[in-house]
C-alpha positions in Angstrom: 4.0 -11.0 61.0 7.4 -10.6 61.7 8.7 -13.9 60.6 8.8 -17.4 59.2 7.3 -19.0 62.2 4.1 -16.3 62.6 3.5 -17.2 59.1 3.1 -20.9 59.7 1.3 -20.3 62.9 -1.1 -18.4 60.7 -1.4 -20.8 57.6 -1.9 -23.6 60.3 -4.7 -21.1 62.0 -6.5 -21.3 58.2 -5.8 -24.6 57.4 -3.5 -23.5 54.5 -0.3 -25.7 56.2 0.2 -29.6 56.3 2.7 -31.0 58.2 4.7 -34.0 56.5 5.7 -36.6 59.8 7.1 -39.3 57.1 10.9 -39.3 56.4 11.3 -37.7 52.8 14.6 -37.7 50.7 16.0 -34.1 50.3 17.4 -35.5 47.2 14.5 -35.2 44.7 11.6 -36.6 46.7 11.2 -33.6 48.7 11.0 -31.6 45.3 9.0 -33.5 43.5 6.3 -33.9 46.5 6.2 -30.1 46.8 5.7 -29.7 42.9 2.8 -32.3 42.6 1.3 -30.6 45.6 1.4 -27.2 44.2 0.1 -28.2 41.1 -2.6 -29.1 42.7 -2.8 -25.9 44.8 -2.5 -27.6 47.8 -1.4 -26.5 51.5 2.1 -25.2 52.3 4.5 -28.3 53.8 6.3 -28.4 56.5 8.7 -31.5 56.1 9.4 -32.4 59.4 11.6 -35.7 58.8 13.9 -35.1 56.0 16.4 -37.9 55.6 19.9 -37.6 57.5 18.5 -34.0 59.1 16.8 -32.6 62.3 16.0 -29.2 60.5 12.4 -29.0 58.6 12.1 -27.8 55.2 9.1 -25.4 54.0 8.0 -25.2 50.8 5.1 -23.6 48.7 4.7 -20.7 50.9 3.7 -18.6 48.0 1.3 -21.3 45.9 -1.7 -19.5 46.1 -3.6 -16.0 46.7 -4.9 -17.4 50.2 -1.4 -17.7 51.3 0.0 -14.6 49.6 -3.2 -12.5 51.3 -2.0 -14.1 54.5 1.8 -12.7 53.5 0.5 -9.5 52.4 -1.7 -9.1 55.7 -4.9 -9.0 53.2 -8.3 -10.7 53.7 -8.2 -14.3 52.4 -10.7 -13.6 49.9 -8.4 -11.3 47.9 -7.5 -11.3 44.5 -4.1 -11.2 42.8 -4.9 -7.9 41.5 -6.4 -6.5 44.9 -2.8 -7.6 46.5 -1.1 -5.9 43.8 -3.0 -2.6 44.2 -2.5 -2.8 47.8 1.3 -2.7 47.1 1.0 -0.1 44.6 -0.9 2.1 47.2 1.9 1.1 49.9 4.5 2.0 47.7 3.8 5.8 47.7 5.2 5.5 51.2 8.7 4.6 52.7 8.9 2.9 56.6 12.7 2.6 56.6 14.0 -0.6 58.8 15.0 -0.3 62.5 18.3 -1.2 63.7 18.0 -3.0 67.2 21.4 -4.7 68.6 20.7 -8.7 68.7 18.2 -11.0 67.5 17.0 -14.4 67.3 19.1 -14.7 64.2 22.2 -14.7 66.3 21.3 -17.4 68.9 24.2 -19.9 67.0 27.3 -19.2 65.1 29.5 -21.5 63.1 32.7 -19.6 62.1 36.0 -20.7 60.6 36.8 -24.4 59.8 33.2 -25.2 61.8 31.5 -23.9 58.7 29.5 -26.6 56.8 26.5 -25.5 55.2 25.6 -29.2 54.6 24.3 -29.1 58.2 20.9 -27.6 56.0 19.1 -30.2 54.5 19.5 -28.6 51.1 17.3 -30.0 48.4 18.4 -31.7 44.8 15.3 -30.3 43.0 15.6 -31.9 39.2 17.6 -34.9 38.4 19.6 -33.2 35.7 20.8 -30.2 38.4 24.2 -30.1 39.1 24.0 -30.0 42.5 21.9 -29.1 45.6 20.4 -25.7 45.9 21.1 -23.6 49.0 19.1 -20.4 47.6 15.6 -20.3 46.3 13.7 -19.3 49.0 16.0 -16.6 50.0 17.5 -13.0 49.1 21.1 -11.7 49.0 21.6 -8.6 50.9 24.2 -6.1 49.4 25.7 -2.2 49.4 26.5 0.0 46.9 30.0 1.0 47.8 29.6 4.7 46.5 26.1 5.7 47.6 25.4 2.9 50.5 22.1 1.9 48.9 21.2 -1.7 50.2 19.7 -3.9 47.8 17.7 -7.3 48.4 17.6 -9.7 45.4 17.2 -13.7 44.9 19.6 -15.1 43.1 20.0 -19.0 42.8 22.9 -20.7 45.1 24.2 -23.6 44.6 26.0 -25.7 47.3 29.4 -26.3 46.2 31.5 -27.1 49.1 30.8 -26.6 52.6 31.7 -23.1 52.5 31.3 -22.2 49.2 28.1 -21.2 47.4 28.0 -20.9 43.7 26.2 -17.4 42.3 24.2 -16.3 39.6 24.5 -12.5 39.3 23.1 -11.9 36.1 24.5 -9.3 34.0 23.0 -5.7 34.5 21.0 -6.5 37.8 21.4 -4.6 41.1 24.3 -6.9 42.6 26.1 -7.4 39.5 26.4 -3.5 39.2 27.5 -3.1 42.7 29.9 -6.2 42.1 31.5 -4.3 39.2 32.3 -1.2 41.5 34.0 -3.4 44.2 35.8 -4.6 41.3 37.0 -1.6 40.2 38.1 -0.9 43.5 40.2 -4.3 44.0 38.1 -5.4 46.9 35.8 -8.3 47.1 32.0 -7.6 47.8 30.3 -8.1 51.0 27.1 -10.2 51.2 24.5 -11.8 53.2 22.3 -14.4 52.3 19.4 -14.9 54.4 17.0 -18.1 54.3 13.9 -18.2 56.0 12.6 -15.4 57.1 8.9 -13.2 56.7 7.8 -14.7 53.3 7.3 -10.8 52.8 10.5 -10.2 52.5 11.5 -12.9 49.9 8.6 -11.7 47.4 10.8 -8.4 47.7 13.6 -9.9 46.8 12.1 -11.6 43.6 10.5 -8.2 42.4 12.2 -6.0 40.0 12.6 -2.6 42.1 14.0 0.9 40.7 17.3 1.1 41.5 18.6 3.0 44.9 15.0 1.9 46.5 15.7 -0.6 49.2 12.9 -3.3 49.7 13.5 -2.9 53.0 11.5 0.2 53.3 8.9 -1.0 51.3 8.1 -4.1 53.1 7.7 -1.6 55.9 5.1 0.1 54.4 3.5 -3.1 53.6 3.7 -4.4 57.3 2.6 -0.8 58.8 5.9 -1.0 61.3 9.5 -1.1 60.2 11.5 -4.4 59.5 13.6 -4.9 62.7 17.4 -5.4 61.2 20.8 -6.6 63.0 24.2 -6.3 61.5 26.2 -9.0 60.2 29.1 -10.5 62.2 31.6 -9.7 59.9 30.2 -6.9 57.5 27.6 -4.1 58.2 25.2 -5.3 56.4 21.5 -5.3 57.8 19.5 -8.8 57.9 16.4 -9.4 59.4 16.9 -9.9 63.1 14.5 -13.3 63.1 15.8 -14.6 60.3 16.0 -18.4 60.4 19.7 -18.7 59.1 22.2 -16.2 58.0 25.2 -17.0 55.6 27.8 -13.9 55.8 30.6 -14.2 52.9 32.3 -12.2 50.2 32.8 -12.3 46.3 35.5 -11.7 44.3 34.7 -10.7 41.0 37.6 -11.9 39.5 37.5 -15.6 40.9 35.1 -17.9 39.2 34.1 -21.8 39.9 31.9 -24.0 37.8 28.0 -23.7 38.5 25.1 -25.2 37.3 22.6 -26.5 35.4 19.4 -25.7 37.3 16.0 -26.1 36.4 14.4 -22.6 36.2 10.9 -21.5 36.1 10.4 -21.5 32.7 10.1 -24.9 32.7 13.7 -25.1 30.7 17.3 -25.3 31.8 19.1 -22.1 31.3 22.3 -23.8 29.8 23.1 -27.4 29.1 26.1 -27.5 31.3 28.2 -25.8 33.9 29.3 -22.6 33.2 32.0 -20.3 35.0 30.4 -18.0 37.4 31.2 -15.9 40.9 30.8 -17.8 44.2 30.2 -16.4 47.4 33.4 -17.5 50.0 31.5 -17.9 53.1 32.8 -16.7 56.7 30.2 -17.3 59.1 26.9 -18.4 59.7 24.3 -17.7 62.2 20.8 -19.1 62.8 18.1 -19.6 65.5 17.7 -22.6 67.7 16.0 -25.0 66.0 15.9 -23.5 62.7 13.4 -23.6 59.6 14.9 -24.3 56.0 13.0 -22.6 53.0 12.8 -23.9 49.6 10.6 -22.9 46.7 9.7 -25.3 43.6 10.7 -24.1 40.5 10.2 -25.9 36.8 7.0 -25.3 34.3 4.2 -23.0 35.6 2.0 -22.7 37.7 3.5 -23.5 40.9 4.8 -21.6 43.9 7.9 -19.4 42.3 5.3 -18.4 39.3 2.4 -16.8 41.9 5.7 -15.1 43.6 6.9 -13.6 40.4 3.1 -12.9 39.2 2.9 -10.5 42.7 6.3 -8.8 42.5 6.4 -8.5 39.1 2.9 -7.5 38.6 3.2 -5.0 41.6 6.5 -3.6 40.6 5.4 -2.7 37.2 2.4 -1.4 38.1 3.9 0.9 40.5 6.4 2.3 38.3 4.2 2.9 35.6 2.1 4.9 38.8 5.5 6.8 39.6 5.8 8.0 36.2 2.6 9.9 36.6 0.7 8.4 33.6 -2.7 9.1 34.0 -5.6 6.5 32.9 -4.3 3.8 34.2 -6.6 1.2 35.3 -4.7 -1.7 36.3 -2.0 -3.8 35.3 -1.8 -7.7 35.2 1.4 -10.1 34.8 -0.2 -14.0 34.6 1.4 -16.5 36.6 1.1 -18.6 33.4 3.7 -16.2 32.1 6.2 -16.3 35.1 4.8 -13.0 35.8 7.3 -11.6 33.8 7.3 -12.0 29.9 3.6 -10.8 29.5 2.0 -7.9 30.7 -1.4 -6.4 30.2 -2.5 -3.0 31.0 -5.8 -1.7 31.2 -6.3 2.2 30.6 -9.0 5.0 30.2 -7.7 6.6 27.0 -7.8 10.8 27.5 -5.9 11.8 24.3 -4.7 10.7 20.8 -1.1 8.6 21.8 -2.2 7.4 25.0 -2.0 3.7 24.2 1.1 4.0 22.6 2.9 5.9 25.7 1.5 3.6 28.0 3.3 0.6 25.8 6.5 2.0 25.4 6.5 3.2 29.0 5.9 -0.4 30.1 9.2 -1.5 28.5 10.9 1.4 29.8 10.7 0.7 33.5 13.1 -1.6 35.7 10.9 -4.3 35.6 9.5 -4.0 32.1 13.2 -3.1 30.8 14.3 -6.7 31.4 13.2 -9.7 29.6 9.2 -8.4 28.8 8.4 -9.1 25.3 5.0 -8.6 25.2 2.7 -5.7 26.4 -1.1 -5.6 26.0 -2.8 -2.6 26.2 -6.9 -2.7 26.4 -9.8 -0.7 27.5 -11.1 0.5 30.7 -14.4 -1.8 30.3 -11.5 -4.8 30.1 -10.3 -6.4 33.4 -6.7 -7.2 32.6 -6.8 -10.5 34.5 -9.8 -11.8 32.6 -8.7 -13.4 30.2 -11.5 -14.2 28.0 -12.1 -10.7 27.8 -8.6 -10.0 27.2 -8.9 -12.7 24.1 -12.4 -10.9 23.1 -10.1 -7.3 22.6 -7.6 -9.2 20.8 -9.9 -10.6 18.3 -12.4 -7.4 18.0 -10.2 -4.3 18.7 -6.9 -5.3 17.9 -5.2 -4.8 14.3 -1.6 -5.7 13.4 -0.9 -2.6 11.6 -1.4 -1.1 15.4 1.3 -2.8 16.7 4.6 -2.3 17.2 7.6 -4.0 17.2 10.7 -3.4 19.1 13.8 -5.6 17.8 16.1 -4.6 20.4 15.4 -5.2 24.3 17.5 -6.4 27.5 16.6 -10.2 27.9 17.4 -12.5 30.6 19.3 -15.6 29.9 16.7 -17.6 31.4 14.3 -17.2 28.1 14.4 -20.7 26.7 13.0 -19.1 23.2 16.4 -17.6 22.2 19.3 -19.8 21.6 21.2 -20.6 24.7 24.4 -18.5 23.6 22.8 -15.3 22.7 20.2 -14.8 25.3 20.8 -11.2 26.1 18.7 -9.4 23.6 15.3 -9.9 22.7 12.6 -8.5 20.7 9.1 -6.8 22.1 5.9 -7.1 20.7 3.5 -4.1 21.8 0.1 -5.1 21.2 -2.9 -2.5 21.2 -6.1 -3.7 21.5 -8.1 -0.9 22.3 -10.3 1.3 20.3 -8.5 4.2 19.4 -9.1 7.6 20.6 -9.0 9.4 17.5 -11.6 7.6 15.8 -14.7 9.9 15.6 -16.7 7.3 14.6 -16.3 4.1 17.3 -17.9 0.7 16.8 -21.5 0.6 18.5 -21.4 -2.1 21.4 -24.2 -4.3 22.0 -25.8 -3.7 25.2 -28.4 -5.6 27.2 -31.6 -3.6 28.3 -31.2 -2.7 31.7 -34.4 -2.5 33.2 -35.4 -5.9 30.7 -32.4 -7.2 32.8 -33.6 -6.3 35.8 -37.0 -7.8 35.4 -35.5 -11.2 33.9 -33.4 -11.9 36.8 -36.7 -11.2 39.3 -38.0 -14.0 37.6 -35.0 -16.2 37.1 -35.9 -18.9 39.5 -39.8 -18.9 38.2 -38.1 -19.7 34.8 -36.6 -22.8 36.2 -33.2 -21.7 36.6 -31.0 -22.9 40.3 -28.4 -20.8 39.7 
């Protein structure tokens, strides 16, 4: 799979795409159709008749594990954990992107006074949103001016003017770190916004990579070949050659405009009104012939965004724990119900005293866990972390509050509605040990069925009158 069009063709082939031919308004109606569809775990939607536009809009690309499997190139019966395990395995190697001279993303260009982002069917998602949001299923490319490290990240982008995108580069995120370096140099930061691409790259942009690692490299390893990139016209940033729409621009760290509010994936607004934030001044737009605009719904779980984050954050956390060389980790799961980021469940085979404590504290020390992760639950290796009833069993019968840890200060996200709006930078963390302690000399004796009797009974199952 090389681009969004390959994804659409594959989804159609597997009955995972619905074309909406009736006219649909970009103003609330499109997002509401997508949201209700996702709550029913419906197909990806390609809106072919958006009111006032000829450009189609695709939504719901990542709503189900079946479509995430298509994106990852995995069998369609793969579970979310299967996909994360493949991510972790592929993360052990890097396949850097391949530069090419040109690509379909250069087929059309807008420059100067001709730039008009209202040319695209940008949705308004919720009634109290501050406006239309150009960037939801997208990514922003930036480069560290000192090291050359290229970052791919997803940050919401509001359409403020025909050539202005309001941004939210959250404090401490990689783009914000880079922006501060450009500010010290008294230079604007070059950026490139990609809307409509291989959905794997969007998932990469939504993940939490460690600093100095490029999302392009991991995407290449999962694809089994380099991601083909081209250089932007007005800066030297790499963008996918097959991207649908590329917006080239720059951000001046000392300039702001009112932005927001926006209904977030937490099911709440991150603020009650507009805030002064940095913005992207657009210098050029390039796009394919007959481009396809890509968007994702937000709001309360579980829909498209939450499945995206469950895969991206869960796999990133797992991968970063593996990189720490901590033995015994069986699996990691970040539930989509918690937007993949606020709760993590880790299954491990204990090998020494203090092993569980090491894993719990390591989880909140990773790049992913250090930002917003509030609750970490450790369970023994006989409990699958995605089997929530068994996790509840472990919390009921293996957990003791006096073995838990409360970390009073840690980095938070301004999107967490459990904190006051004006103080969302610091959160507490709860580390729950739901394991049977390694150092107990006498451990609880578990009840188990006799294997031979089980086999005998199963052999008589239909004779006993059972149908399943």
